[in-house]
C-alpha positions in Angstrom: 148.2 75.9 -105.5 147.2 72.1 -104.7 144.2 71.3 -103.0 146.3 69.9 -100.0 148.3 73.2 -99.3 144.8 74.8 -100.0 143.4 72.6 -96.8 146.1 73.4 -94.7 145.9 77.3 -95.1 142.2 77.2 -93.8 142.7 78.1 -90.0 139.2 75.5 -89.1 141.4 72.8 -90.6 144.8 73.5 -89.3 146.0 70.7 -87.1 143.9 68.3 -88.1 146.2 64.9 -88.5 147.9 63.5 -91.9 144.8 61.5 -92.3 141.8 63.4 -91.5 144.0 66.2 -94.0 144.0 63.9 -96.6 140.6 62.8 -96.3 139.6 66.2 -96.7 141.7 66.6 -99.9 139.2 64.2 -101.6 136.0 66.3 -101.1 137.1 70.0 -101.5 137.2 71.3 -104.5 139.2 74.6 -105.6 137.2 77.7 -108.1 139.1 80.7 -109.8 137.1 83.7 -109.2 136.7 87.2 -111.0 136.3 90.6 -109.7 132.4 91.3 -109.8 131.7 87.5 -110.4 128.4 86.8 -108.7 129.3 83.0 -106.8 125.5 82.6 -105.7 121.9 84.4 -105.4 120.3 84.6 -102.3 117.2 81.9 -104.0 120.0 79.5 -105.2 119.9 76.5 -103.2 122.7 76.3 -100.5 124.3 73.4 -101.5 127.7 74.0 -100.8 130.3 76.0 -97.5 133.0 77.8 -98.9 136.1 79.0 -98.0 138.4 82.1 -99.6 141.6 80.9 -100.2 142.6 84.3 -101.9 140.7 87.5 -102.4 137.5 88.9 -101.2 134.1 88.3 -101.3 131.0 90.3 -100.4 127.6 88.8 -99.0 124.5 91.1 -99.3 120.6 91.1 -99.1 118.3 93.6 -101.2 115.3 94.7 -99.4 111.8 94.6 -100.9 112.0 98.7 -102.1 115.5 97.2 -103.7 117.9 98.9 -101.4 120.8 96.8 -100.8 122.4 95.8 -97.5 125.7 94.2 -96.9 125.9 91.4 -94.2 129.6 91.3 -94.5 132.8 90.9 -96.3 134.8 87.9 -96.0 138.4 87.6 -96.5 141.3 85.3 -97.2 140.6 82.4 -94.7 137.3 83.1 -93.6 134.6 80.5 -94.3 131.1 81.7 -95.6 127.8 80.2 -96.7 128.3 77.9 -93.6 124.4 77.4 -92.9 124.2 75.0 -96.0 125.6 72.9 -93.5 122.5 70.6 -92.1 120.3 72.2 -94.2 117.1 71.2 -95.5 117.0 70.0 -99.5 114.9 73.0 -100.0 116.8 75.6 -98.3 118.5 78.7 -100.2 121.3 80.8 -99.0 120.7 83.7 -96.9 123.2 86.2 -99.1 124.3 86.5 -102.4 128.2 86.3 -102.7 129.8 89.0 -105.2 133.5 88.7 -105.2 135.3 91.6 -104.7 138.9 90.9 -105.8 140.3 88.4 -108.2 141.7 84.7 -106.2 139.9 81.9 -105.5 137.8 79.9 -103.0 137.7 76.3 -102.3 134.0 74.6 -101.1 132.8 71.9 -100.1 129.2 69.6 -100.7 127.0 70.1 -97.6 126.4 66.3 -97.7 130.2 65.8 -97.9 131.1 67.7 -95.5 128.3 66.3 -93.0 129.6 62.7 -93.1 132.9 64.0 -92.7 132.4 65.9 -89.5 130.0 63.3 -88.4 133.3 61.7 -86.8 134.7 65.1 -86.0 132.6 66.9 -83.1 134.8 69.4 -82.1 135.3 70.2 -86.1 131.4 70.4 -85.9 131.5 72.8 -82.6 134.5 75.4 -84.2 132.1 75.8 -87.2 129.2 76.9 -84.9 130.9 78.7 -82.6 131.6 80.9 -86.5 127.5 80.5 -87.1 126.8 81.6 -83.8 129.1 84.7 -84.1 127.6 85.6 -87.7 124.4 85.4 -86.1 125.3 87.7 -83.1 126.9 90.2 -85.8 123.3 90.3 -87.5 121.4 90.6 -84.4 123.9 93.7 -83.6 123.4 94.9 -86.9 119.7 95.5 -86.7 119.6 96.3 -83.1 121.7 99.5 -84.2 119.4 100.8 -87.0 116.6 100.8 -84.5 118.4 102.3 -81.6 121.1 104.6 -82.9 120.0 105.8 -86.0 122.9 106.1 -89.2 125.7 107.9 -87.0 125.4 105.2 -84.3 124.8 102.6 -86.8 127.8 103.8 -88.7 130.1 104.4 -85.7 129.2 100.4 -84.4 130.0 99.5 -88.5 133.4 101.0 -87.9 134.4 99.6 -84.5 133.1 95.8 -86.0 135.2 96.2 -88.9 138.3 97.3 -86.8 137.7 94.5 -84.5 137.7 92.0 -87.6 140.2 93.8 -90.0 142.1 96.4 -87.6 145.5 96.8 -87.3 147.1 98.9 -84.7 149.7 101.5 -85.6 151.4 104.8 -84.0 148.2 106.7 -85.2 144.8 104.5 -84.3 143.5 100.9 -85.4 143.8 101.1 -89.3 140.8 99.0 -90.8 142.5 96.7 -93.6 139.7 97.0 -96.0 139.1 99.8 -99.1 136.0 100.9 -98.4 134.1 103.5 -100.4 131.1 105.6 -98.0 128.7 103.8 -99.9 130.4 100.7 -99.3 129.8 101.6 -95.3 126.2 103.1 -96.3 125.3 99.4 -97.6 126.5 97.8 -94.1 123.0 99.6 -92.5 120.9 101.4 -95.5 122.3 104.4 -95.4 122.9 106.8 -98.7 126.5 107.7 -99.9 125.5 111.2 -99.2 124.4 110.6 -95.7 127.6 108.7 -94.8 129.7 111.4 -96.7 128.3 113.7 -94.2 128.8 111.9 -91.0 132.5 110.9 -92.2 133.1 114.4 -92.4 131.7 115.3 -89.1 133.5 112.4 -87.5 137.1 113.8 -89.5 136.5 117.3 -88.3 136.6 116.2 -85.1 139.9 114.1 -85.5 137.8 110.9 -84.4 138.9 109.2 -87.7 141.0 109.9 -91.2 140.5 108.5 -94.7 143.2 107.9 -96.6 143.3 106.5 -100.3 139.9 104.4 -99.3 141.3 103.1 -95.8 140.4 104.4 -92.6 142.1 104.8 -89.6 140.3 105.2 -86.0 142.2 107.3 -83.9 139.8 108.0 -81.2 138.0 104.7 -80.7 136.2 105.8 -77.2 134.9 108.7 -79.0 133.4 106.7 -81.7 131.9 104.2 -78.8 130.2 107.2 -77.4 127.7 107.1 -80.1 126.5 104.4 -78.9 125.4 105.5 -75.6 
């Protein structure tokens, strides 16, 4: 796939003039990635901003006791590592990026993008909106763990995933991410065994169902009740 075609598929860059798109082509680089590949670690210098062309990427952070927390999963068309933009030279990435599905990513060195958007304040505002949304999501996760415990945190995680990746079906909202119970637990620091019990409880109440790793929420309001 040509770089110009990839640029056209990134929602952030849609609607740009042909001249502006051509200018982007000069600074966008493309990389093929394999499942399990670590794109960058949280101690690496934050030097570029990334976009997913195809596949999925998991962003995670390890706690001081070695527990891995999933901060988010990014899919095709989404941006990540946006904190590299306008970062001080010594700043590192805030998370580790691991490839979940073989595909490709495009990336722009932060100094190149900073120069590019200096004449495009509207584009800068869109990036800042994404950064603000990501910050709110991170704060919500911390709030849930403190206020609601594991069950409330699971409910909040499922509702957030449904909002980001949900598809309305005849039986409820299907989360279009294949997730294991350990994957879910990694979002809020719970063990697989704990998530197993909570998912079984929610399935027993017909609040949700699981089919081949895909979760469908049948009773959204019931799930929200665990946050009160």
